[in-house]
C-alpha atoms as an extended CHARMM CRD file, in Angstrom:
* protein
*
       147  EXT
         1         1  MET       CA            -11.2610000000      -12.8230000000        9.2600000000  PROA      1               0.0000000000
         2         2  LEU       CA            -12.1370000000      -12.1860000000       12.8740000000  PROA      2               0.0000000000
         3         3  GLU       CA            -15.7830000000      -11.3650000000       13.3700000000  PROA      3               0.0000000000
         4         4  ALA       CA            -17.6220000000      -10.7030000000       16.5790000000  PROA      4               0.0000000000
         5         5  GLY       CA            -20.9290000000       -9.2190000000       17.5660000000  PROA      5               0.0000000000
         6         6  VAL       CA            -22.7340000000       -6.7510000000       15.3310000000  PROA      6               0.0000000000
         7         7  ASP       CA            -22.6480000000       -3.1190000000       14.2490000000  PROA      7               0.0000000000
         8         8  SER       CA            -19.5370000000       -3.3900000000       12.0790000000  PROA      8               0.0000000000
         9         9  VAL       CA            -18.1580000000       -0.1130000000       10.7530000000  PROA      9               0.0000000000
        10        10  ASP       CA            -15.3600000000       -0.3260000000        8.1640000000  PROA      10              0.0000000000
        11        11  ASN       CA            -12.1970000000        1.6740000000        8.5790000000  PROA      11              0.0000000000
        12        12  GLY       CA            -10.3790000000        3.8060000000       11.3660000000  PROA      12              0.0000000000
        13        13  VAL       CA            -11.0890000000        6.0260000000       14.3570000000  PROA      13              0.0000000000
        14        14  ALA       CA            -11.8700000000        9.6330000000       14.9430000000  PROA      14              0.0000000000
        15        15  GLY       CA             -9.4990000000       10.2380000000       17.8710000000  PROA      15              0.0000000000
        16        16  THR       CA            -11.0350000000        9.1380000000       21.1590000000  PROA      16              0.0000000000
        17        17  ALA       CA             -9.6810000000        9.4320000000       24.6510000000  PROA      17              0.0000000000
        18        18  SER       CA             -7.7500000000        6.6100000000       26.2340000000  PROA      18              0.0000000000
        19        19  GLU       CA             -9.5240000000        4.2980000000       28.6170000000  PROA      19              0.0000000000
        20        20  SER       CA             -6.4180000000        2.2550000000       29.2690000000  PROA      20              0.0000000000
        21        21  SER       CA             -5.0570000000        1.6230000000       32.7170000000  PROA      21              0.0000000000
        22        22  GLY       CA             -1.4950000000        2.4240000000       31.6760000000  PROA      22              0.0000000000
        23        23  ALA       CA             -0.1340000000       -0.3060000000       33.9420000000  PROA      23              0.0000000000
        24        24  ALA       CA              1.9750000000       -3.1890000000       32.6940000000  PROA      24              0.0000000000
        25        25  GLY       CA              0.3080000000       -6.5730000000       33.0440000000  PROA      25              0.0000000000
        26        26  ALA       CA             -3.1840000000       -5.0590000000       33.1420000000  PROA      26              0.0000000000
        27        27  ALA       CA             -6.0850000000       -7.2150000000       34.2190000000  PROA      27              0.0000000000
        28        28  ALA       CA             -8.4070000000       -8.8090000000       31.7180000000  PROA      28              0.0000000000
        29        29  PRO       CA            -10.5570000000       -6.3620000000       29.7640000000  PROA      29              0.0000000000
        30        30  PRO       CA            -13.8290000000       -5.6650000000       31.5790000000  PROA      30              0.0000000000
        31        31  GLY       CA            -17.2320000000       -6.0000000000       29.9550000000  PROA      31              0.0000000000
        32        32  ASP       CA            -17.9670000000       -5.3530000000       26.3320000000  PROA      32              0.0000000000
        33        33  LEU       CA            -15.1590000000       -4.0510000000       24.1400000000  PROA      33              0.0000000000
        34        34  ASP       CA            -14.9230000000       -3.2410000000       20.4650000000  PROA      34              0.0000000000
        35        35  LEU       CA            -12.5740000000       -5.1030000000       18.1250000000  PROA      35              0.0000000000
        36        36  VAL       CA            -10.4700000000       -3.4360000000       15.4090000000  PROA      36              0.0000000000
        37        37  THR       CA             -9.4570000000       -5.9740000000       12.7580000000  PROA      37              0.0000000000
        38        38  VAL       CA             -6.6090000000       -5.5020000000       10.3010000000  PROA      38              0.0000000000
        39        39  PRO       CA             -4.5590000000       -7.6700000000        7.9380000000  PROA      39              0.0000000000
        40        40  ALA       CA             -1.9390000000       -9.6430000000        9.8840000000  PROA      40              0.0000000000
        41        41  ARG       CA              1.0900000000       -7.9910000000        8.2510000000  PROA      41              0.0000000000
        42        42  GLN       CA             -0.0250000000       -4.4770000000        9.1630000000  PROA      42              0.0000000000
        43        43  GLY       CA             -1.2290000000       -5.6420000000       12.5720000000  PROA      43              0.0000000000
        44        44  LEU       CA              2.0880000000       -7.2630000000       13.4680000000  PROA      44              0.0000000000
        45        45  GLU       CA              3.9420000000       -4.0660000000       12.5510000000  PROA      45              0.0000000000
        46        46  ALA       CA              1.5000000000       -2.0610000000       14.6750000000  PROA      46              0.0000000000
        47        47  VAL       CA              1.9530000000       -4.4320000000       17.6480000000  PROA      47              0.0000000000
        48        48  ASP       CA              5.7310000000       -3.8890000000       17.4380000000  PROA      48              0.0000000000
        49        49  ILE       CA              5.2790000000       -0.1140000000       17.2680000000  PROA      49              0.0000000000
        50        50  LEU       CA              2.8850000000       -0.1070000000       20.2230000000  PROA      50              0.0000000000
        51        51  ARG       CA              5.1150000000       -2.3510000000       22.3310000000  PROA      51              0.0000000000
        52        52  LEU       CA              8.0720000000       -0.0480000000       21.7470000000  PROA      52              0.0000000000
        53        53  ARG       CA              6.2280000000        3.1900000000       22.4590000000  PROA      53              0.0000000000
        54        54  ASP       CA              2.8100000000        3.5480000000       23.9750000000  PROA      54              0.0000000000
        55        55  GLY       CA              1.8960000000        0.0380000000       25.0030000000  PROA      55              0.0000000000
        56        56  VAL       CA             -0.6100000000       -2.3540000000       23.5500000000  PROA      56              0.0000000000
        57        57  GLY       CA             -3.7920000000       -3.8930000000       24.8960000000  PROA      57              0.0000000000
        58        58  PRO       CA             -4.8520000000       -7.4860000000       24.2400000000  PROA      58              0.0000000000
        59        59  VAL       CA             -4.5470000000       -8.6320000000       20.6160000000  PROA      59              0.0000000000
        60        60  LEU       CA             -6.2240000000      -11.6240000000       18.9630000000  PROA      60              0.0000000000
        61        61  HSD       CA             -5.2030000000      -13.6070000000       15.8850000000  PROA      61              0.0000000000
        62        62  ASP       CA             -7.4970000000      -15.7360000000       13.7670000000  PROA      62              0.0000000000
        63        63  GLY       CA             -6.8050000000      -19.4290000000       13.1810000000  PROA      63              0.0000000000
        64        64  ALA       CA             -5.4130000000      -18.8500000000        9.6870000000  PROA      64              0.0000000000
        65        65  CYS       CA             -3.2220000000      -15.9680000000       10.9370000000  PROA      65              0.0000000000
        66        66  ASP       CA             -4.6620000000      -13.7130000000        8.2120000000  PROA      66              0.0000000000
        67        67  THR       CA             -6.1330000000      -11.1450000000       10.5910000000  PROA      67              0.0000000000
        68        68  LEU       CA             -5.2770000000       -9.5210000000       13.9130000000  PROA      68              0.0000000000
        69        69  GLY       CA             -7.8270000000       -7.9660000000       16.2350000000  PROA      69              0.0000000000
        70        70  PHE       CA             -7.0640000000       -5.2130000000       18.7540000000  PROA      70              0.0000000000
        71        71  LEU       CA             -9.4290000000       -4.8680000000       21.7130000000  PROA      71              0.0000000000
        72        72  VAL       CA            -10.3880000000       -1.2070000000       22.0870000000  PROA      72              0.0000000000
        73        73  PRO       CA            -12.7760000000        0.6480000000       24.4280000000  PROA      73              0.0000000000
        74        74  PRO       CA            -16.5260000000        0.2850000000       23.8550000000  PROA      74              0.0000000000
        75        75  GLY       CA            -17.9640000000        2.9090000000       21.5310000000  PROA      75              0.0000000000
        76        76  THR       CA            -14.9310000000        2.9780000000       19.2220000000  PROA      76              0.0000000000
        77        77  ALA       CA            -16.8960000000        1.2970000000       16.3900000000  PROA      77              0.0000000000
        78        78  ALA       CA            -19.1790000000        4.3310000000       16.1030000000  PROA      78              0.0000000000
        79        79  GLY       CA            -16.3190000000        6.5840000000       14.9250000000  PROA      79              0.0000000000
        80        80  TRP       CA            -13.8660000000        4.1690000000       13.3030000000  PROA      80              0.0000000000
        81        81  ASP       CA            -12.9050000000        5.3080000000        9.7870000000  PROA      81              0.0000000000
        82        82  LEU       CA             -9.4420000000        3.9760000000        8.9360000000  PROA      82              0.0000000000
        83        83  PRO       CA             -9.3440000000        2.4180000000        5.4360000000  PROA      83              0.0000000000
        84        84  GLY       CA             -8.2380000000       -1.2160000000        5.3250000000  PROA      84              0.0000000000
        85        85  SER       CA             -9.5950000000       -2.0410000000        8.7710000000  PROA      85              0.0000000000
        86        86  ALA       CA            -12.9320000000       -2.6170000000       10.4580000000  PROA      86              0.0000000000
        87        87  CYS       CA            -14.2400000000       -2.0670000000       13.9640000000  PROA      87              0.0000000000
        88        88  THR       CA            -16.9600000000       -4.2750000000       15.4310000000  PROA      88              0.0000000000
        89        89  GLN       CA            -18.6810000000       -4.3890000000       18.7870000000  PROA      89              0.0000000000
        90        90  THR       CA            -17.9360000000       -7.5350000000       20.7860000000  PROA      90              0.0000000000
        91        91  TYR       CA            -19.8590000000       -8.9760000000       23.6620000000  PROA      91              0.0000000000
        92        92  ALA       CA            -18.3170000000      -10.4380000000       26.8080000000  PROA      92              0.0000000000
        93        93  GLY       CA            -20.8070000000      -13.2920000000       26.8950000000  PROA      93              0.0000000000
        94        94  GLY       CA            -18.3560000000      -15.7090000000       25.2430000000  PROA      94              0.0000000000
        95        95  ARG       CA            -15.4180000000      -14.8120000000       27.4410000000  PROA      95              0.0000000000
        96        96  GLY       CA            -14.7220000000      -16.8790000000       30.4990000000  PROA      96              0.0000000000
        97        97  ARG       CA            -11.9840000000      -18.5250000000       32.4780000000  PROA      97              0.0000000000
        98        98  GLY       CA            -10.1210000000      -21.3570000000       30.7800000000  PROA      98              0.0000000000
        99        99  PRO       CA             -9.0080000000      -24.5500000000       32.4880000000  PROA      99              0.0000000000
       100       100  ARG       CA             -5.6470000000      -23.0300000000       33.4950000000  PROA      100             0.0000000000
       101       101  GLY       CA             -7.2100000000      -19.7860000000       34.6890000000  PROA      101             0.0000000000
       102       102  ALA       CA             -6.1580000000      -17.8170000000       31.6000000000  PROA      102             0.0000000000
       103       103  ASP       CA             -8.7690000000      -15.6470000000       29.9370000000  PROA      103             0.0000000000
       104       104  GLU       CA            -10.2850000000      -17.2160000000       26.8710000000  PROA      104             0.0000000000
       105       105  PRO       CA            -10.5580000000      -15.0120000000       23.7660000000  PROA      105             0.0000000000
       106       106  PRO       CA            -13.9370000000      -13.2870000000       23.3300000000  PROA      106             0.0000000000
       107       107  VAL       CA            -14.2070000000      -14.4720000000       19.7010000000  PROA      107             0.0000000000
       108       108  ALA       CA            -14.5330000000      -18.1580000000       18.7640000000  PROA      108             0.0000000000
       109       109  GLY       CA            -11.7450000000      -19.5570000000       16.5700000000  PROA      109             0.0000000000
       110       110  THR       CA             -9.1410000000      -17.0750000000       17.7670000000  PROA      110             0.0000000000
       111       111  GLY       CA             -6.1600000000      -17.0940000000       20.0750000000  PROA      111             0.0000000000
       112       112  TRP       CA             -4.2110000000      -14.4630000000       21.9530000000  PROA      112             0.0000000000
       113       113  LEU       CA             -1.2010000000      -12.8720000000       20.2880000000  PROA      113             0.0000000000
       114       114  VAL       CA             -0.9660000000      -10.5230000000       23.2800000000  PROA      114             0.0000000000
       115       115  PRO       CA             -2.9750000000      -12.0010000000       26.1800000000  PROA      115             0.0000000000
       116       116  PRO       CA             -4.6760000000       -9.7010000000       28.6940000000  PROA      116             0.0000000000
       117       117  ASP       CA             -2.1700000000      -10.5520000000       31.4330000000  PROA      117             0.0000000000
       118       118  GLY       CA              0.7370000000       -9.6380000000       29.1250000000  PROA      118             0.0000000000
       119       119  ALA       CA             -0.7900000000       -6.4160000000       27.8050000000  PROA      119             0.0000000000
       120       120  PHE       CA              0.1430000000       -2.8670000000       28.7720000000  PROA      120             0.0000000000
       121       121  ALA       CA             -3.5230000000       -1.9220000000       29.2310000000  PROA      121             0.0000000000
       122       122  ALA       CA             -6.9880000000       -3.4780000000       29.3350000000  PROA      122             0.0000000000
       123       123  ALA       CA             -7.6610000000       -2.0750000000       25.8410000000  PROA      123             0.0000000000
       124       124  THR       CA             -5.5960000000       -0.2620000000       23.2170000000  PROA      124             0.0000000000
       125       125  ASP       CA             -6.2670000000        3.4640000000       22.9640000000  PROA      125             0.0000000000
       126       126  PRO       CA             -8.0000000000        3.9770000000       19.5780000000  PROA      126             0.0000000000
       127       127  GLY       CA             -6.1070000000        7.1750000000       18.7110000000  PROA      127             0.0000000000
       128       128  VAL       CA             -2.7630000000        5.5570000000       19.4970000000  PROA      128             0.0000000000
       129       129  LEU       CA             -3.7800000000        2.4560000000       17.5120000000  PROA      129             0.0000000000
       130       130  ARG       CA             -4.7850000000        4.5900000000       14.5380000000  PROA      130             0.0000000000
       131       131  ALA       CA             -1.3610000000        6.2910000000       14.5370000000  PROA      131             0.0000000000
       132       132  ALA       CA              0.4600000000        2.9500000000       14.8520000000  PROA      132             0.0000000000
       133       133  LEU       CA             -1.5660000000        1.4010000000       12.0140000000  PROA      133             0.0000000000
       134       134  GLY       CA             -0.7770000000        4.4100000000        9.8080000000  PROA      134             0.0000000000
       135       135  GLU       CA              2.9280000000        4.1330000000       10.5820000000  PROA      135             0.0000000000
       136       136  ALA       CA              2.7980000000        0.3780000000        9.9460000000  PROA      136             0.0000000000
       137       137  ALA       CA              1.1580000000        0.9280000000        6.5470000000  PROA      137             0.0000000000
       138       138  ARG       CA              3.8320000000        3.4650000000        5.5710000000  PROA      138             0.0000000000
       139       139  THR       CA              6.6000000000        1.0890000000        6.6950000000  PROA      139             0.0000000000
       140       140  ILE       CA              5.1460000000       -1.7890000000        4.6750000000  PROA      140             0.0000000000
       141       141  GLU       CA              4.7510000000        0.4720000000        1.6250000000  PROA      141             0.0000000000
       142       142  ALA       CA              8.3960000000        1.5940000000        1.8890000000  PROA      142             0.0000000000
       143       143  VAL       CA              9.6430000000       -1.9940000000        2.2110000000  PROA      143             0.0000000000
       144       144  ASP       CA              7.5450000000       -3.1240000000       -0.7570000000  PROA      144             0.0000000000
       145       145  ARG       CA              8.9540000000       -0.2660000000       -2.9080000000  PROA      145             0.0000000000
       146       146  CYS       CA             12.4850000000       -1.5340000000       -2.2180000000  PROA      146             0.0000000000
       147       147  ARG       CA             11.7960000000       -4.9840000000       -3.6620000000  PROA      147             0.0000000000
């Protein structure tokens, strides 16, 4: 599972305002951001939903591809309360420029699923992410019932 920083709060978000730039190909996320982690299956569904509708900020995957992490605005961890997920503060100290100029992930042992230069915004809006994760969970539940 992805883990970064401290002050982990399990679950989802009480709707917070967007701090996203709203521009395609947004620059790398500035400063400290929070990280919402979810199981990979639900996270991949949510990434698809966000790409089709509201846009998605940078997304990390862990080495085992068990977990996805969505970068969200700082302060999100304080109000996150969505079951099946966790929100943790991250710290920019580990992020730097890689040898090819691409931003390195802020969490060791991870890679970019959606890199900052390919993201819709610098961070995913927590309220929009919460809605997408809920829709993803309902989609997965419906598919599993059909098996």
